[in-house]
C-alpha positions as CSV (number, residue, x, y, z in Angstrom):
1,M,-16.0,21.0,20.5
2,K,-12.5,21.9,19.5
3,L,-11.4,19.7,16.6
4,E,-7.8,18.6,16.2
5,R,-6.4,17.5,12.8
6,E,-5.3,14.1,14.2
7,A,-8.8,13.5,15.5
8,I,-10.4,14.3,12.2
9,V,-7.9,11.9,10.4
10,E,-8.6,9.2,12.9
11,A,-12.4,9.5,12.5
12,A,-12.0,9.6,8.7
13,I,-10.0,6.3,8.7
14,A,-12.7,4.7,10.9
15,L,-15.4,6.0,8.5
16,L,-13.4,4.6,5.5
17,D,-13.4,1.2,7.2
18,E,-17.1,1.5,7.7
19,V,-18.4,2.8,4.3
20,G,-15.5,2.5,1.9
21,L,-13.9,5.2,-0.2
22,D,-17.0,5.9,-2.3
23,G,-19.0,6.5,0.8
24,L,-16.5,8.8,2.5
25,S,-17.6,12.4,2.3
26,M,-16.8,15.5,4.3
27,R,-20.5,15.9,5.2
28,R,-20.7,12.3,6.5
29,L,-17.5,12.8,8.4
30,A,-18.8,16.0,10.0
31,K,-21.9,14.2,11.1
32,D,-19.9,11.5,12.8
33,L,-17.9,14.2,14.5
34,D,-21.0,16.1,15.5
35,V,-19.9,19.3,13.8
36,Q,-20.8,21.3,10.7
37,A,-19.0,20.5,7.5
38,P,-17.3,23.9,7.3
39,A,-15.5,23.2,10.6
40,L,-13.5,20.6,8.8
41,Y,-12.2,23.1,6.2
42,W,-10.4,25.0,8.9
43,H,-8.0,22.0,9.0
44,F,-8.1,20.6,5.4
45,K,-8.8,22.8,2.4
46,N,-10.5,20.0,0.6
47,K,-11.3,16.3,0.7
48,Q,-8.1,15.4,-1.3
49,E,-5.9,17.0,1.3
50,L,-7.7,14.9,4.0
51,L,-7.2,11.7,1.9
52,D,-3.5,12.6,1.6
53,H,-3.1,12.8,5.4
54,M,-5.1,9.7,6.0
55,L,-2.6,7.7,4.0
56,V,0.2,9.2,6.0
57,A,-1.5,8.2,9.3
58,M,-2.2,4.7,8.0
59,G,1.6,4.3,7.3
60,T,4.0,2.8,9.7
61,E,6.8,4.4,11.7
62,E,8.3,1.0,12.2
63,L,11.6,0.3,10.5
64,R,12.1,3.9,9.3
65,V,15.8,2.9,9.6
66,P,17.2,-0.7,10.0
67,R,17.7,-2.3,13.3
68,A,21.2,-2.6,14.5
69,G,23.1,-4.9,12.2
70,Q,20.3,-5.3,9.7
71,A,21.3,-5.3,6.1
72,W,19.7,-2.6,3.8
73,D,18.0,-5.2,1.6
74,D,16.6,-7.2,4.5
75,W,15.3,-3.9,6.0
76,L,13.8,-2.8,2.7
77,I,11.9,-6.1,2.3
78,E,10.6,-6.1,5.8
79,R,9.5,-2.4,5.7
80,T,7.8,-2.9,2.3
81,R,6.0,-6.0,3.7
82,L,4.7,-3.8,6.6
83,L,3.4,-1.2,4.2
84,Y,1.6,-3.8,2.0
85,H,-0.1,-5.4,5.0
86,G,-0.9,-2.0,6.4
87,L,-2.9,-1.0,3.3
88,N,-4.7,-4.3,3.4
89,K,-5.8,-3.7,7.0
90,H,-8.2,-1.0,5.8
91,R,-11.2,-1.1,3.5
92,D,-10.2,0.4,0.1
93,G,-6.7,1.1,1.5
94,A,-5.1,0.4,-1.8
95,R,-7.6,2.6,-3.7
96,L,-6.8,5.4,-1.2
97,A,-3.1,5.0,-1.8
98,A,-3.6,5.1,-5.6
99,R,-5.3,8.5,-5.5
100,T,-3.3,10.3,-2.9
101,R,-0.2,12.6,-3.2
102,P,2.8,13.0,-1.0
103,T,2.5,15.4,1.9
104,E,5.3,17.2,3.8
105,D,4.7,14.7,6.6
106,L,6.4,12.1,4.4
107,Y,9.6,14.1,3.8
108,P,11.3,13.1,7.1
109,R,10.6,9.4,6.4
110,L,11.8,9.7,2.9
111,E,15.0,11.5,4.0
112,A,15.7,8.8,6.6
113,M,15.2,6.0,4.0
114,L,17.4,7.7,1.4
115,E,20.1,8.1,4.0
116,V,20.0,4.3,4.6
117,L,20.3,3.6,0.9
118,S,23.0,6.2,0.4
119,A,25.0,4.5,3.1
120,A,24.6,1.2,1.2
121,G,26.1,2.8,-1.9
122,F,23.1,4.1,-3.9
123,T,23.1,7.7,-5.1
124,P,20.1,9.7,-3.9
125,Q,18.6,9.5,-7.4
126,E,18.9,5.7,-7.5
127,G,17.5,5.4,-4.0
128,L,14.5,7.5,-4.8
129,R,13.8,5.6,-8.0
130,G,13.9,2.4,-6.1
131,L,11.6,3.6,-3.3
132,L,9.1,5.0,-5.9
133,A,9.2,1.7,-7.8
134,I,8.5,-0.3,-4.7
135,S,5.7,2.1,-3.6
136,A,4.0,1.7,-7.0
137,Y,4.4,-2.1,-6.7
138,V,2.9,-2.1,-3.2
139,T,-0.1,-0.1,-4.3
140,G,-0.7,-2.3,-7.4
141,S,-0.3,-5.5,-5.4
142,A,-2.7,-4.3,-2.7
143,L,-5.2,-3.3,-5.4
144,E,-4.9,-6.8,-6.9
145,R,-5.5,-8.4,-3.5
146,E,-8.6,-6.3,-3.0
147,G,-9.8,-7.3,-6.5
148,S,-9.2,-11.0,-5.8
149,R,-11.3,-10.8,-2.6
150,G,-14.1,-9.1,-4.7
151,R,-13.9,-11.8,-7.4
152,A,-14.0,-14.6,-4.8
153,A,-17.1,-13.0,-3.2
154,D,-18.8,-12.6,-6.6
155,A,-18.1,-16.3,-7.3
156,E,-19.5,-17.4,-4.0
157,R,-22.6,-15.3,-4.4
158,A,-23.1,-16.8,-7.9
159,E,-22.5,-20.3,-6.4
160,L,-20.0,-21.1,-9.1
161,A,-18.6,-24.7,-8.9
162,P,-14.8,-24.8,-9.4
163,E,-15.3,-26.8,-12.6
164,N,-17.6,-24.1,-14.0
165,G,-15.2,-21.3,-13.1
166,M,-12.1,-22.8,-14.6
167,P,-11.5,-23.0,-18.4
168,D,-10.2,-26.0,-20.2
169,L,-6.4,-25.7,-20.3
170,S,-5.7,-29.2,-21.7
171,Q,-4.2,-27.7,-24.9
172,Y,-1.9,-25.5,-22.9
173,P,0.6,-27.7,-21.0
174,N,2.5,-24.9,-19.4
175,L,-0.6,-23.2,-18.1
176,T,-1.9,-26.5,-16.9
177,A,1.2,-27.1,-14.9
178,A,1.2,-23.6,-13.5
179,A,-2.5,-23.8,-12.6
180,E,-1.7,-26.6,-10.2
181,V,-0.5,-23.9,-7.8
182,A,-3.4,-21.8,-6.5
183,P,-2.7,-18.1,-7.2
184,D,-2.1,-16.5,-3.7
185,P,-1.9,-12.7,-3.9
186,D,0.3,-12.6,-0.8
187,A,2.7,-15.2,-2.2
188,I,2.8,-13.4,-5.5
189,F,3.6,-10.1,-3.7
190,E,6.5,-11.8,-1.8
191,Y,7.9,-13.2,-5.1
192,G,7.8,-9.8,-6.8
193,L,9.2,-7.9,-3.9
194,R,12.2,-10.2,-3.6
195,A,12.7,-9.9,-7.4
196,I,12.7,-6.1,-7.2
197,V,15.1,-5.9,-4.3
198,A,17.3,-8.5,-6.0
199,G,17.4,-6.3,-9.1
200,L,18.4,-3.3,-6.9
201,R,21.1,-5.4,-5.2
202,A,22.5,-6.6,-8.6
203,E,22.6,-3.1,-10.0
204,L,24.5,-1.8,-6.9
205,E,27.0,-4.7,-7.0
206,Q,27.6,-4.3,-10.7
207,R,28.4,-0.6,-10.3
208,Q,30.6,-1.2,-7.3
209,R,32.7,-3.7,-9.2
């Protein structure tokens, strides 16, 4: 059987969804591919390199550049939303993103995005800082979403009643008022994303004035 890098990465992502990041190993992947583990090292020098390429494959090619007539800030919000939900589609997707490093496969995407931001008026340095800040925010938000699912599952297994799981906030009027709105990780992500992009927009407008 002749292995191709793309087939290995695809099988690794499927294995990640099945067993999670802690269960993903080169030996287990080789078994699923019906090859010996050394065969994988012809394509990837170690597990970390494989993880790096898995994240690239899990990313989206959609909206590398804006659609015709789409403003840069609307494009950035929509693209970031796609990245966030893309990580959440996979088991431990956020944990994978948190421990990977950029590969050369990402350079064309980054260059295209920086061209968009440069055309909007950002310097390359400002554009890159903005993209890195958003990338960190996406990973952190997706990690929190994973954690909230785990906490909900733990509470369900423990059969915690809502009144037993919620502290008494009567002496904290602001917290009491805020707690009336259920914390939705996706809604919090949307709020933070728009705040970040609004900050980038305000910085750009101030400099242009």
